[in-house]
N, CA, C and O atoms as a Tinker XYZ file with bonds, in Angstrom:
   560  protein
     1  N     22.628000  269.305000  174.702000    73     2
     2  CA    21.513000  270.209000  175.143000    64     1     3
     3  C     20.375000  269.225000  175.398000    63     2     4     5
     4  O     20.204000  268.161000  174.804000    81     3
     5  N     19.616000  269.748000  176.380000    73     3     6
     6  CA    18.477000  269.032000  176.931000    64     5     7
     7  C     17.277000  269.810000  177.296000    63     6     8     9
     8  O     17.433000  270.956000  177.719000    81     7
     9  N     16.042000  269.283000  177.171000    73     7    10
    10  CA    14.884000  269.976000  177.659000    64     9    11
    11  C     14.335000  269.134000  178.781000    63    10    12    13
    12  O     13.911000  267.993000  178.594000    81    11
    13  N     14.356000  269.728000  179.944000    73    11    14
    14  CA    13.819000  269.059000  181.173000    64    13    15
    15  C     12.275000  269.307000  181.322000    63    14    16    17
    16  O     11.480000  268.494000  181.795000    81    15
    17  N     11.980000  270.548000  180.849000    73    15    18
    18  CA    10.569000  270.911000  181.141000    64    17    19
    19  C      9.696000  270.511000  180.068000    63    18    20    21
    20  O      9.999000  270.899000  178.940000    81    19
    21  N      8.653000  269.796000  180.222000    73    19    22
    22  CA     7.775000  269.488000  179.217000    64    21    23
    23  C      7.030000  270.414000  178.446000    63    22    24    25
    24  O      6.319000  271.267000  178.977000    81    23
    25  N      7.167000  270.278000  177.121000    73    23    26
    26  CA     6.411000  271.302000  176.246000    64    25    27
    27  C      7.280000  272.609000  176.069000    63    26    28    29
    28  O      6.870000  273.552000  175.392000    81    27
    29  N      8.395000  272.617000  176.654000    73    27    30
    30  CA     9.358000  273.856000  176.465000    64    29    31
    31  C      9.890000  273.855000  175.014000    63    30    32    33
    32  O     10.338000  272.817000  174.527000    81    31
    33  N      9.843000  274.984000  174.339000    73    31    34
    34  CA    10.230000  275.044000  172.996000    64    33    35
    35  C     11.726000  275.202000  172.886000    63    34    36    37
    36  O     12.261000  275.008000  171.795000    81    35
    37  N     12.355000  275.503000  173.826000    73    35    38
    38  CA    13.906000  275.703000  173.793000    64    37    39
    39  C     14.659000  274.786000  174.805000    63    38    40    41
    40  O     14.075000  274.365000  175.803000    81    39
    41  N     15.857000  274.505000  174.562000    73    39    42
    42  CA    16.567000  273.630000  175.525000    64    41    43
    43  C     16.807000  274.630000  176.774000    63    42    44    45
    44  O     16.997000  275.844000  176.710000    81    43
    45  N     16.757000  273.884000  177.827000    73    43    46
    46  CA    16.902000  274.498000  179.117000    64    45    47
    47  C     18.052000  274.021000  180.033000    63    46    48    49
    48  O     18.169000  274.330000  181.219000    81    47
    49  N     18.888000  273.225000  179.325000    73    47    50
    50  CA    20.095000  272.741000  180.050000    64    49    51
    51  C     21.231000  272.342000  179.083000    63    50    52    53
    52  O     20.974000  271.566000  178.162000    81    51
    53  N     22.300000  272.768000  179.226000    73    51    54
    54  CA    23.509000  272.399000  178.384000    64    53    55
    55  C     24.740000  272.183000  179.149000    63    54    56    57
    56  O     25.048000  272.866000  180.126000    81    55
    57  N     25.460000  271.182000  178.663000    73    55    58
    58  CA    26.856000  270.951000  179.311000    64    57    59
    59  C     27.677000  270.727000  178.071000    63    58    60    61
    60  O     27.301000  269.907000  177.233000    81    59
    61  N     28.731000  271.390000  177.926000    73    59    62
    62  CA    29.728000  271.281000  176.761000    64    61    63
    63  C     31.162000  271.492000  177.199000    63    62    64    65
    64  O     31.499000  272.281000  178.082000    81    63
    65  N     31.993000  270.698000  176.486000    73    63    66
    66  CA    33.472000  270.909000  176.860000    64    65    67
    67  C     34.021000  271.465000  175.371000    63    66    68    69
    68  O     33.595000  271.085000  174.280000    81    67
    69  N     34.946000  272.340000  175.576000    73    67    70
    70  CA    35.638000  272.813000  174.299000    64    69    71
    71  C     37.088000  272.690000  174.439000    63    70    72    73
    72  O     37.670000  272.689000  175.524000    81    71
    73  N     37.710000  272.574000  173.162000    73    71    74
    74  CA    39.225000  272.477000  173.076000    64    73    75
    75  C     39.536000  273.511000  171.960000    63    74    76    77
    76  O     39.091000  273.343000  170.825000    81    75
    77  N     40.218000  274.462000  172.252000    73    75    78
    78  CA    40.607000  275.681000  171.250000    64    77    79
    79  C     41.861000  275.178000  170.576000    63    78    80    81
    80  O     42.584000  274.264000  170.971000    81    79
    81  N     42.021000  276.015000  169.355000    73    79    82
    82  CA    43.144000  275.734000  168.506000    64    81    83
    83  C     44.513000  275.817000  169.149000    63    82    84    85
    84  O     45.463000  275.131000  168.772000    81    83
    85  N     44.569000  276.765000  170.221000    73    83    86
    86  CA    45.863000  277.011000  170.883000    64    85    87
    87  C     46.099000  275.917000  171.942000    63    86    88    89
    88  O     47.140000  275.961000  172.596000    81    87
    89  N     45.237000  274.979000  172.143000    73    87    90
    90  CA    45.303000  273.975000  173.154000    64    89    91
    91  C     44.695000  274.191000  174.504000    63    90    92    93
    92  O     44.740000  273.343000  175.395000    81    91
    93  N     44.092000  275.432000  174.624000    73    91    94
    94  CA    43.217000  275.669000  175.758000    64    93    95
    95  C     41.972000  274.911000  175.859000    63    94    96    97
    96  O     41.445000  274.560000  174.803000    81    95
    97  N     41.429000  274.609000  176.961000    73    95    98
    98  CA    40.347000  273.924000  177.152000    64    97    99
    99  C     39.188000  274.576000  177.867000    63    98   100   101
   100  O     39.487000  275.494000  178.631000    81    99
   101  N     38.127000  274.306000  177.766000    73    99   102
   102  CA    36.931000  275.093000  178.579000    64   101   103
   103  C     35.706000  274.244000  178.635000    63   102   104   105
   104  O     35.442000  273.296000  177.894000    81   103
   105  N     34.990000  274.723000  179.629000    73   103   106
   106  CA    33.667000  273.968000  179.902000    64   105   107
   107  C     32.460000  275.015000  180.044000    63   106   108   109
   108  O     32.638000  276.105000  180.587000    81   107
   109  N     31.444000  274.690000  179.617000    73   107   110
   110  CA    30.245000  275.473000  179.839000    64   109   111
   111  C     29.058000  274.723000  180.426000    63   110   112   113
   112  O     28.720000  273.635000  179.961000    81   111
   113  N     28.445000  275.275000  181.408000    73   111   114
   114  CA    27.285000  274.678000  182.105000    64   113   115
   115  C     26.232000  275.728000  182.088000    63   114   116   117
   116  O     26.461000  276.786000  182.674000    81   115
   117  N     25.054000  275.536000  181.449000    73   115   118
   118  CA    24.043000  276.641000  181.592000    64   117   119
   119  C     22.747000  275.866000  181.756000    63   118   120   121
   120  O     22.455000  274.919000  181.025000    81   119
   121  N     22.024000  276.283000  182.693000    73   119   122
   122  CA    20.697000  275.702000  183.090000    64   121   123
   123  C     19.783000  276.707000  183.549000    63   122   124   125
   124  O     20.150000  277.676000  184.213000    81   123
   125  N     18.455000  276.466000  183.164000    73   123   126
   126  CA    17.277000  277.204000  183.539000    64   125   127
   127  C     16.582000  276.257000  184.581000    63   126   128   129
   128  O     15.510000  276.594000  185.084000    81   127
   129  N     17.142000  275.171000  184.878000    73   127   130
   130  CA    16.336000  274.241000  185.801000    64   129   131
   131  C     17.084000  273.882000  187.035000    63   130   132   133
   132  O     16.839000  272.839000  187.640000    81   131
   133  N     18.104000  274.833000  187.464000    73   131   134
   134  CA    18.915000  274.544000  188.593000    64   133   135
   135  C     18.106000  275.061000  189.830000    63   134   136   137
   136  O     18.099000  276.257000  190.123000    81   135
   137  N     17.465000  274.172000  190.499000    73   135   138
   138  CA    16.439000  274.539000  191.624000    64   137   139
   139  C     17.351000  275.326000  192.565000    63   138   140   141
   140  O     18.524000  275.042000  192.808000    81   139
   141  N     16.618000  276.408000  193.090000    73   139   142
   142  CA    17.121000  277.149000  194.087000    64   141   143
   143  C     18.189000  278.275000  193.825000    63   142   144   145
   144  O     18.659000  278.977000  194.720000    81   143
   145  N     18.488000  278.358000  192.605000    73   143   146
   146  CA    19.450000  279.344000  192.079000    64   145   147
   147  C     18.783000  280.530000  191.578000    63   146   148   149
   148  O     17.712000  280.424000  190.981000    81   147
   149  N     19.350000  281.676000  191.781000    73   147   150
   150  CA    18.774000  282.908000  191.443000    64   149   151
   151  C     19.656000  283.480000  190.192000    63   150   152   153
   152  O     20.486000  284.367000  190.387000    81   151
   153  N     19.461000  282.995000  189.064000    73   151   154
   154  CA    20.308000  283.357000  187.758000    64   153   155
   155  C     21.733000  283.518000  188.145000    63   154   156   157
   156  O     22.360000  284.547000  187.890000    81   155
   157  N     22.250000  282.477000  188.774000    73   155   158
   158  CA    23.614000  282.337000  189.321000    64   157   159
   159  C     24.669000  282.373000  188.248000    63   158   160   161
   160  O     25.255000  281.333000  187.948000    81   159
   161  N     24.944000  283.527000  187.647000    73   159   162
   162  CA    25.976000  283.668000  186.576000    64   161   163
   163  C     27.382000  283.524000  187.234000    63   162   164   165
   164  O     27.739000  284.396000  188.027000    81   163
   165  N     28.147000  282.541000  186.968000    73   163   166
   166  CA    29.537000  282.501000  187.562000    64   165   167
   167  C     30.290000  282.255000  186.287000    63   166   168   169
   168  O     29.904000  281.577000  185.334000    81   167
   169  N     31.511000  282.958000  186.422000    73   167   170
   170  CA    32.622000  282.951000  185.407000    64   169   171
   171  C     33.941000  282.436000  186.090000    63   170   172   173
   172  O     34.297000  282.967000  187.142000    81   171
   173  N     34.624000  281.496000  185.570000    73   171   174
   174  CA    35.826000  281.049000  186.340000    64   173   175
   175  C     36.876000  280.774000  185.168000    63   174   176   177
   176  O     36.586000  280.094000  184.183000    81   175
   177  N     37.993000  281.305000  185.346000    73   175   178
   178  CA    39.087000  281.060000  184.351000    64   177   179
   179  C     40.329000  280.573000  185.214000    63   178   180   181
   180  O     40.644000  281.132000  186.264000    81   179
   181  N     40.979000  279.527000  184.704000    73   179   182
   182  CA    42.159000  279.056000  185.284000    64   181   183
   183  C     43.306000  278.952000  184.247000    63   182   184   185
   184  O     43.092000  278.483000  183.129000    81   183
   185  N     44.433000  279.361000  184.604000    73   183   186
   186  CA    45.558000  279.474000  183.750000    64   185   187
   187  C     46.690000  278.636000  184.451000    63   186   188   189
   188  O     46.473000  277.870000  185.390000    81   187
   189  N     47.916000  278.867000  183.891000    73   187   190
   190  CA    49.034000  278.296000  184.288000    64   189   191
   191  C     49.782000  279.046000  185.590000    63   190   192   193
   192  O     50.643000  278.528000  186.301000    81   191
   193  N     49.258000  280.328000  185.713000    73   191   194
   194  CA    49.785000  281.110000  186.877000    64   193   195
   195  C     48.758000  281.647000  187.879000    63   194   196   197
   196  O     49.143000  282.095000  188.959000    81   195
   197  N     47.468000  281.613000  187.550000    73   195   198
   198  CA    46.438000  281.874000  188.538000    64   197   199
   199  C     45.148000  281.592000  187.941000    63   198   200   201
   200  O     44.992000  281.222000  186.777000    81   199
   201  N     44.144000  281.803000  188.875000    73   199   202
   202  CA    42.647000  281.764000  188.494000    64   201   203
   203  C     41.976000  282.953000  188.829000    63   202   204   205
   204  O     42.411000  283.685000  189.717000    81   203
   205  N     40.872000  283.229000  188.145000    73   203   206
   206  CA    39.917000  284.270000  188.289000    64   205   207
   207  C     38.507000  283.734000  188.452000    63   206   208   209
   208  O     38.045000  282.831000  187.753000    81   207
   209  N     37.826000  284.386000  189.471000    73   207   210
   210  CA    36.467000  283.965000  189.659000    64   209   211
   211  C     35.558000  285.152000  189.835000    63   210   212   213
   212  O     35.889000  286.069000  190.587000    81   211
   213  N     34.436000  285.165000  189.175000    73   211   214
   214  CA    33.386000  286.138000  189.277000    64   213   215
   215  C     32.040000  285.476000  189.565000    63   214   216   217
   216  O     31.730000  284.491000  188.895000    81   215
   217  N     31.234000  285.927000  190.487000    73   215   218
   218  CA    29.944000  285.556000  190.842000    64   217   219
   219  C     28.986000  286.605000  190.709000    63   218   220   221
   220  O     29.185000  287.607000  191.396000    81   219
   221  N     27.887000  286.575000  189.887000    73   219   222
   222  CA    26.981000  287.552000  189.638000    64   221   223
   223  C     26.308000  288.044000  191.000000    63   222   224   225
   224  O     26.089000  289.236000  191.218000    81   223
   225  N     26.007000  287.038000  191.881000    73   223   226
   226  CA    25.445000  287.459000  193.102000    64   225   227
   227  C     26.188000  288.361000  194.150000    63   226   228   229
   228  O     25.604000  288.929000  195.073000    81   227
   229  N     27.442000  288.428000  193.928000    73   227   230
   230  CA    28.440000  289.281000  194.588000    64   229   231
   231  C     29.075000  290.091000  193.308000    63   230   232   233
   232  O     30.218000  289.817000  192.941000    81   231
   233  N     28.326000  291.064000  192.664000    73   231   234
   234  CA    28.941000  291.688000  191.511000    64   233   235
   235  C     30.029000  292.555000  191.613000    63   234   236   237
   236  O     30.678000  292.825000  190.603000    81   235
   237  N     30.354000  293.094000  192.860000    73   235   238
   238  CA    31.339000  293.938000  193.037000    64   237   239
   239  C     32.620000  293.368000  193.373000    63   238   240   241
   240  O     33.550000  294.102000  193.706000    81   239
   241  N     32.738000  292.132000  193.312000    73   239   242
   242  CA    33.978000  291.373000  193.525000    64   241   243
   243  C     34.530000  290.585000  192.409000    63   242   244   245
   244  O     33.796000  290.089000  191.554000    81   243
   245  N     35.871000  290.457000  192.402000    73   243   246
   246  CA    36.564000  289.457000  191.508000    64   245   247
   247  C     37.651000  288.784000  192.307000    63   246   248   249
   248  O     38.460000  289.430000  192.973000    81   247
   249  N     37.649000  287.604000  192.232000    73   247   250
   250  CA    38.685000  286.946000  193.081000    64   249   251
   251  C     39.847000  286.379000  192.091000    63   250   252   253
   252  O     39.710000  285.722000  191.059000    81   251
   253  N     40.986000  286.820000  192.703000    73   251   254
   254  CA    42.220000  286.515000  191.906000    64   253   255
   255  C     43.032000  285.525000  192.849000    63   254   256   257
   256  O     43.227000  285.829000  194.025000    81   255
   257  N     43.482000  284.383000  192.329000    73   255   258
   258  CA    44.191000  283.433000  193.234000    64   257   259
   259  C     45.334000  282.873000  192.335000    63   258   260   261
   260  O     45.190000  282.147000  191.351000    81   259
   261  N     46.502000  283.352000  192.864000    73   259   262
   262  CA    47.859000  282.900000  192.099000    64   261   263
   263  C     48.163000  281.565000  192.615000    63   262   264   265
   264  O     47.923000  281.281000  193.789000    81   263
   265  N     48.705000  280.692000  191.754000    73   263   266
   266  CA    49.094000  279.325000  192.231000    64   265   267
   267  C     50.186000  279.432000  193.365000    63   266   268   269
   268  O     51.254000  280.031000  193.244000    81   267
   269  N     49.794000  278.825000  194.371000    73   267   270
   270  CA    50.677000  278.840000  195.550000    64   269   271
   271  C     50.589000  280.047000  196.413000    63   270   272   273
   272  O     51.383000  280.259000  197.330000    81   271
   273  N     49.572000  280.856000  196.088000    73   271   274
   274  CA    49.389000  282.180000  196.869000    64   273   275
   275  C     47.879000  282.171000  197.417000    63   274   276   277
   276  O     47.034000  281.307000  197.186000    81   275
   277  N     47.739000  283.277000  198.161000    73   275   278
   278  CA    46.424000  283.532000  198.818000    64   277   279
   279  C     45.446000  284.222000  197.862000    63   278   280   281
   280  O     45.829000  285.036000  197.021000    81   279
   281  N     44.222000  283.878000  198.020000    73   279   282
   282  CA    43.178000  284.460000  197.238000    64   281   283
   283  C     43.038000  285.883000  197.564000    63   282   284   285
   284  O     43.036000  286.286000  198.727000    81   283
   285  N     42.914000  286.691000  196.476000    73   283   286
   286  CA    42.895000  288.237000  196.725000    64   285   287
   287  C     41.527000  288.775000  196.200000    63   286   288   289
   288  O     41.204000  288.512000  195.042000    81   287
   289  N     40.792000  289.442000  196.919000    73   287   290
   290  CA    39.442000  289.881000  196.621000    64   289   291
   291  C     39.664000  291.364000  195.990000    63   290   292   293
   292  O     40.119000  292.324000  196.611000    81   291
   293  N     39.302000  291.357000  194.792000    73   291   294
   294  CA    39.429000  292.837000  194.159000    64   293   295
   295  C     38.069000  293.339000  193.940000    63   294   296   297
   296  O     37.212000  292.664000  193.368000    81   295
   297  N     37.866000  294.523000  194.395000    73   295   298
   298  CA    36.539000  295.121000  194.447000    64   297   299
   299  C     36.395000  296.193000  193.387000    63   298   300   301
   300  O     37.354000  296.941000  193.197000    81   299
   301  N     35.257000  296.340000  192.663000    73   299   302
   302  CA    34.959000  297.265000  191.680000    64   301   303
   303  C     35.300000  298.618000  192.003000    63   302   304   305
   304  O     34.883000  299.085000  193.063000    81   303
   305  N     36.046000  299.351000  191.185000    73   303   306
   306  CA    36.368000  300.743000  191.358000    64   305   307
   307  C     37.770000  300.803000  192.065000    63   306   308   309
   308  O     38.210000  301.921000  192.335000    81   307
   309  N     38.455000  299.765000  192.365000    73   307   310
   310  CA    39.775000  299.702000  193.065000    64   309   311
   311  C     40.928000  299.561000  192.012000    63   310   312   313
   312  O     42.089000  299.811000  192.337000    81   311
   313  N     40.581000  299.144000  190.704000    73   311   314
   314  CA    41.668000  298.814000  189.789000    64   313   315
   315  C     41.703000  299.974000  188.777000    63   314   316   317
   316  O     40.646000  300.433000  188.345000    81   315
   317  N     42.812000  300.422000  188.417000    73   315   318
   318  CA    43.150000  301.519000  187.549000    64   317   319
   319  C     43.548000  300.988000  186.178000    63   318   320   321
   320  O     44.130000  299.914000  186.029000    81   319
   321  N     43.204000  301.796000  185.197000    73   319   322
   322  CA    43.565000  301.263000  183.871000    64   321   323
   323  C     42.353000  301.771000  182.979000    63   322   324   325
   324  O     41.210000  301.981000  183.384000    81   323
   325  N     42.817000  301.923000  181.714000    73   323   326
   326  CA    41.693000  302.511000  180.693000    64   325   327
   327  C     40.469000  301.493000  180.737000    63   326   328   329
   328  O     39.338000  301.936000  180.937000    81   327
   329  N     40.664000  300.290000  180.572000    73   327   330
   330  CA    39.564000  299.338000  180.443000    64   329   331
   331  C     38.651000  299.382000  181.818000    63   330   332   333
   332  O     37.427000  299.515000  181.793000    81   331
   333  N     39.305000  299.271000  182.820000    73   331   334
   334  CA    38.415000  299.287000  184.127000    64   333   335
   335  C     37.806000  300.720000  184.181000    63   334   336   337
   336  O     36.595000  300.770000  184.397000    81   335
   337  N     38.373000  301.710000  184.039000    73   335   338
   338  CA    37.684000  303.073000  184.053000    64   337   339
   339  C     36.486000  303.158000  183.067000    63   338   340   341
   340  O     35.410000  303.686000  183.346000    81   339
   341  N     36.780000  302.610000  181.952000    73   339   342
   342  CA    35.701000  302.742000  180.839000    64   341   343
   343  C     34.405000  301.764000  181.241000    63   342   344   345
   344  O     33.276000  302.037000  180.832000    81   343
   345  N     34.644000  300.734000  181.982000    73   343   346
   346  CA    33.697000  299.899000  182.447000    64   345   347
   347  C     32.875000  300.258000  183.784000    63   346   348   349
   348  O     31.800000  299.722000  184.051000    81   347
   349  N     33.418000  301.100000  184.492000    73   347   350
   350  CA    32.929000  301.525000  185.789000    64   349   351
   351  C     32.077000  302.759000  185.742000    63   350   352   353
   352  O     32.551000  303.819000  185.333000    81   351
   353  N     30.851000  302.656000  186.145000    73   351   354
   354  CA    29.899000  303.790000  186.012000    64   353   355
   355  C     29.784000  304.401000  187.296000    63   354   356   357
   356  O     29.520000  305.603000  187.276000    81   355
   357  N     29.915000  303.880000  188.351000    73   355   358
   358  CA    29.712000  304.401000  189.773000    64   357   359
   359  C     30.864000  304.305000  190.535000    63   358   360   361
   360  O     31.673000  303.399000  190.333000    81   359
   361  N     31.043000  305.268000  191.510000    73   359   362
   362  CA    32.449000  305.150000  192.334000    64   361   363
   363  C     32.485000  303.899000  193.266000    63   362   364   365
   364  O     31.463000  303.293000  193.587000    81   363
   365  N     33.617000  303.593000  193.635000    73   363   366
   366  CA    33.897000  302.529000  194.633000    64   365   367
   367  C     32.917000  302.736000  195.796000    63   366   368   369
   368  O     32.673000  303.878000  196.185000    81   367
   369  N     32.367000  301.695000  196.343000    73   367   370
   370  CA    31.525000  301.713000  197.556000    64   369   371
   371  C     29.967000  301.857000  197.137000    63   370   372   373
   372  O     29.107000  301.593000  197.977000    81   371
   373  N     29.637000  302.247000  195.930000    73   371   374
   374  CA    28.226000  302.163000  195.483000    64   373   375
   375  C     28.000000  300.835000  194.875000    63   374   376   377
   376  O     28.783000  300.465000  194.000000    81   375
   377  N     27.056000  300.105000  195.224000    73   375   378
   378  CA    26.579000  298.730000  194.527000    64   377   379
   379  C     26.189000  299.056000  193.094000    63   378   380   381
   380  O     25.799000  300.177000  192.767000    81   379
   381  N     26.299000  298.100000  192.303000    73   379   382
   382  CA    25.712000  297.994000  191.053000    64   381   383
   383  C     24.260000  298.212000  191.209000    63   382   384   385
   384  O     23.832000  297.791000  192.284000    81   383
   385  N     23.431000  298.727000  190.471000    73   383   386
   386  CA    22.111000  299.062000  190.634000    64   385   387
   387  C     21.938000  300.449000  191.167000    63   386   388   389
   388  O     20.826000  300.962000  191.046000    81   387
   389  N     22.895000  301.113000  191.738000    73   387   390
   390  CA    22.744000  302.439000  192.400000    64   389   391
   391  C     22.167000  303.438000  191.391000    63   390   392   393
   392  O     21.297000  304.215000  191.784000    81   391
   393  N     22.602000  303.477000  190.074000    73   391   394
   394  CA    22.208000  304.417000  189.142000    64   393   395
   395  C     20.734000  304.080000  188.712000    63   394   396   397
   396  O     19.934000  304.971000  188.430000    81   395
   397  N     20.403000  302.667000  188.675000    73   395   398
   398  CA    19.127000  302.229000  188.273000    64   397   399
   399  C     18.134000  302.557000  189.290000    63   398   400   401
   400  O     16.973000  302.768000  188.942000    81   399
   401  N     18.490000  302.621000  190.536000    73   399   402
   402  CA    17.382000  303.039000  191.664000    64   401   403
   403  C     17.026000  304.374000  191.474000    63   402   404   405
   404  O     15.853000  304.734000  191.571000    81   403
   405  N     18.110000  305.283000  191.161000    73   403   406
   406  CA    17.650000  306.777000  191.019000    64   405   407
   407  C     16.927000  307.029000  189.866000    63   406   408   409
   408  O     16.084000  307.925000  189.820000    81   407
   409  N     17.249000  306.153000  188.731000    73   407   410
   410  CA    16.523000  306.215000  187.487000    64   409   411
   411  C     15.127000  305.929000  187.678000    63   410   412   413
   412  O     14.267000  306.596000  187.103000    81   411
   413  N     14.838000  304.934000  188.486000    73   411   414
   414  CA    13.424000  304.563000  188.803000    64   413   415
   415  C     12.681000  305.635000  189.498000    63   414   416   417
   416  O     11.497000  305.782000  189.194000    81   415
   417  N     13.239000  306.442000  190.433000    73   415   418
   418  CA    12.688000  307.556000  191.078000    64   417   419
   419  C     12.382000  308.584000  190.030000    63   418   420   421
   420  O     11.231000  309.014000  189.958000    81   419
   421  N     13.234000  308.980000  189.280000    73   419   422
   422  CA    13.171000  310.001000  188.197000    64   421   423
   423  C     11.861000  309.616000  187.340000    63   422   424   425
   424  O     10.937000  310.406000  187.149000    81   423
   425  N     11.905000  308.312000  186.855000    73   423   426
   426  CA    10.801000  307.828000  185.988000    64   425   427
   427  C      9.530000  307.994000  186.614000    63   426   428   429
   428  O      8.612000  308.497000  185.967000    81   427
   429  N      9.360000  307.619000  187.837000    73   427   430
   430  CA     8.162000  307.770000  188.627000    64   429   431
   431  C      7.694000  309.113000  188.822000    63   430   432   433
   432  O      6.499000  309.404000  188.784000    81   431
   433  N      8.618000  309.936000  189.031000    73   431   434
   434  CA     8.361000  311.403000  189.345000    64   433   435
   435  C      7.841000  312.028000  187.911000    63   434   436   437
   436  O      6.846000  312.749000  187.827000    81   435
   437  N      8.620000  311.663000  186.860000    73   435   438
   438  CA     8.172000  312.191000  185.520000    64   437   439
   439  C      6.844000  311.618000  185.165000    63   438   440   441
   440  O      6.076000  312.300000  184.487000    81   439
   441  N      6.526000  310.494000  185.540000    73   439   442
   442  CA     5.044000  309.938000  185.276000    64   441   443
   443  C      3.959000  310.726000  186.121000    63   442   444   445
   444  O      2.823000  310.919000  185.688000    81   443
   445  N      4.359000  311.129000  187.251000    73   443   446
   446  CA     3.521000  311.852000  188.063000    64   445   447
   447  C      3.130000  313.314000  187.544000    63   446   448   449
   448  O      2.025000  313.854000  187.597000    81   447
   449  N      4.351000  313.820000  187.019000    73   447   450
   450  CA     4.238000  315.124000  186.505000    64   449   451
   451  C      3.447000  315.215000  185.171000    63   450   452   453
   452  O      2.639000  316.105000  184.910000    81   451
   453  N      3.798000  314.135000  184.328000    73   451   454
   454  CA     3.032000  314.078000  183.059000    64   453   455
   455  C      1.558000  313.819000  183.112000    63   454   456   457
   456  O      0.790000  314.271000  182.263000    81   455
   457  N      1.163000  313.053000  184.168000    73   455   458
   458  CA    -0.278000  312.751000  184.446000    64   457   459
   459  C     -0.914000  313.747000  185.275000    63   458   460   461
   460  O     -2.100000  313.590000  185.567000    81   459
   461  N     -0.225000  314.828000  185.722000    73   459   462
   462  CA    -0.805000  315.943000  186.570000    64   461   463
   463  C     -1.079000  315.510000  187.968000    63   462   464   465
   464  O     -1.844000  316.214000  188.628000    81   463
   465  N     -0.522000  314.371000  188.547000    73   463   466
   466  CA    -0.733000  313.909000  189.819000    64   465   467
   467  C     -0.020000  314.820000  190.675000    63   466   468   469
   468  O      1.089000  315.212000  190.311000    81   467
   469  N     -0.534000  315.223000  191.810000    73   467   470
   470  CA     0.130000  316.158000  192.770000    64   469   471
   471  C      0.728000  315.308000  193.928000    63   470   472   473
   472  O      1.532000  315.859000  194.681000    81   471
   473  N      0.405000  314.057000  194.116000    73   471   474
   474  CA     0.946000  313.169000  195.160000    64   473   475
   475  C      1.470000  311.943000  194.498000    63   474   476   477
   476  O      0.817000  311.365000  193.629000    81   475
   477  N      2.702000  311.519000  194.917000    73   475   478
   478  CA     3.290000  310.314000  194.360000    64   477   479
   479  C      2.598000  309.086000  194.875000    63   478   480   481
   480  O      1.872000  309.160000  195.866000    81   479
   481  N      2.798000  307.961000  194.237000    73   479   482
   482  CA     2.339000  306.772000  194.627000    64   481   483
   483  C      3.408000  305.725000  194.733000    63   482   484   485
   484  O      4.510000  305.977000  194.245000    81   483
   485  N      3.197000  304.607000  195.306000    73   483   486
   486  CA     4.132000  303.630000  195.325000    64   485   487
   487  C      5.493000  304.203000  196.015000    63   486   488   489
   488  O      5.577000  304.750000  197.114000    81   487
   489  N      6.503000  303.943000  195.111000    73   487   490
   490  CA     7.968000  304.260000  195.691000    64   489   491
   491  C      7.956000  305.767000  196.076000    63   490   492   493
   492  O      8.453000  306.107000  197.150000    81   491
   493  N      7.384000  306.714000  195.202000    73   491   494
   494  CA     7.393000  308.070000  195.559000    64   493   495
   495  C      6.755000  308.351000  196.884000    63   494   496   497
   496  O      7.242000  309.170000  197.663000    81   495
   497  N      5.658000  307.668000  197.143000    73   495   498
   498  CA     4.931000  307.858000  198.425000    64   497   499
   499  C      5.853000  307.521000  199.542000    63   498   500   501
   500  O      5.916000  308.248000  200.533000    81   499
   501  N      6.644000  306.335000  199.406000    73   499   502
   502  CA     7.475000  305.814000  200.494000    64   501   503
   503  C      8.644000  306.859000  200.515000    63   502   504   505
   504  O      9.163000  307.063000  201.612000    81   503
   505  N      9.078000  307.488000  199.515000    73   503   506
   506  CA    10.189000  308.347000  199.425000    64   505   507
   507  C      9.779000  309.724000  200.247000    63   506   508   509
   508  O     10.574000  310.313000  200.979000    81   507
   509  N      8.544000  310.105000  200.035000    73   507   510
   510  CA     8.076000  311.221000  200.933000    64   509   511
   511  C      8.074000  310.879000  202.281000    63   510   512   513
   512  O      8.616000  311.631000  203.090000    81   511
   513  N      7.464000  309.703000  202.681000    73   511   514
   514  CA     7.559000  309.322000  204.009000    64   513   515
   515  C      8.875000  309.309000  204.640000    63   514   516   517
   516  O      9.001000  309.781000  205.770000    81   515
   517  N      9.918000  308.783000  203.977000    73   515   518
   518  CA    11.312000  308.721000  204.320000    64   517   519
   519  C     11.801000  310.085000  204.571000    63   518   520   521
   520  O     12.426000  310.290000  205.611000    81   519
   521  N     11.572000  311.120000  203.667000    73   519   522
   522  CA    12.037000  312.383000  203.854000    64   521   523
   523  C     11.420000  313.029000  205.118000    63   522   524   525
   524  O     12.032000  313.912000  205.719000    81   523
   525  N     10.314000  312.628000  205.485000    73   523   526
   526  CA     9.618000  313.229000  206.719000    64   525   527
   527  C     10.354000  312.581000  207.978000    63   526   528   529
   528  O     10.510000  313.214000  209.022000    81   527
   529  N     10.793000  311.271000  207.799000    73   527   530
   530  CA    11.627000  310.638000  208.831000    64   529   531
   531  C     12.941000  311.378000  209.109000    63   530   532   533
   532  O     13.380000  311.590000  210.239000    81   531
   533  N     13.532000  311.756000  207.939000    73   531   534
   534  CA    14.704000  312.378000  208.151000    64   533   535
   535  C     14.567000  313.778000  208.747000    63   534   536   537
   536  O     15.511000  314.242000  209.387000    81   535
   537  N     13.501000  314.437000  208.579000    73   535   538
   538  CA    13.206000  315.624000  209.379000    64   537   539
   539  C     13.036000  315.438000  210.840000    63   538   540   541
   540  O     13.413000  316.279000  211.656000    81   539
   541  N     12.444000  314.289000  211.161000    73   539   542
   542  CA    12.361000  313.956000  212.561000    64   541   543
   543  C     13.749000  313.756000  213.157000    63   542   544   545
   544  O     13.932000  314.186000  214.296000    81   543
   545  N     14.736000  313.159000  212.523000    73   543   546
   546  CA    15.997000  312.983000  212.999000    64   545   547
   547  C     16.750000  314.301000  213.178000    63   546   548   549
   548  O     17.582000  314.439000  214.075000    81   547
   549  N     16.438000  315.276000  212.300000    73   547   550
   550  CA    17.214000  316.643000  212.420000    64   549   551
   551  C     16.754000  317.328000  213.708000    63   550   552   553
   552  O     17.483000  318.066000  214.370000    81   551
   553  N     15.459000  317.020000  214.019000    73   551   554
   554  CA    14.868000  317.739000  215.270000    64   553   555
   555  C     15.411000  317.153000  216.507000    63   554   556   557
   556  O     15.353000  317.835000  217.530000    81   555
   557  N     15.910000  316.025000  216.543000    73   555   558
   558  CA    16.355000  315.358000  217.796000    64   557   559
   559  C     17.724000  315.734000  218.089000    63   558   560
   560  O     18.286000  315.288000  219.089000    81   559
């Protein structure tokens, strides 16, 4: 573990190799000083039959690559099973963040109602402008 940023109280970079009791090995690289990255969480697992790869910057995809076979892109909502259904909150085709976007609209609306405002601000104002735009399309 290392600290690259002067006066930082915590480690901001780590590289570690692991050996488990069953003989499996692993590696961890975590850094807060990887210039140009946007919190690039990546998980990769490799076994004797295949590999799995997940990249947070494309959160709806999991790549499965069997040894000697073609890589297969598995998208969220396309896998059936109790665990998959338990972890899936929105239907296939809706990106992660879909529910949070609507939650923000509801939070803003509740704030306007609680404060007695009659016109929205920020995102709600833009939402109203967008709804007017939809009305224009209906007239065409």
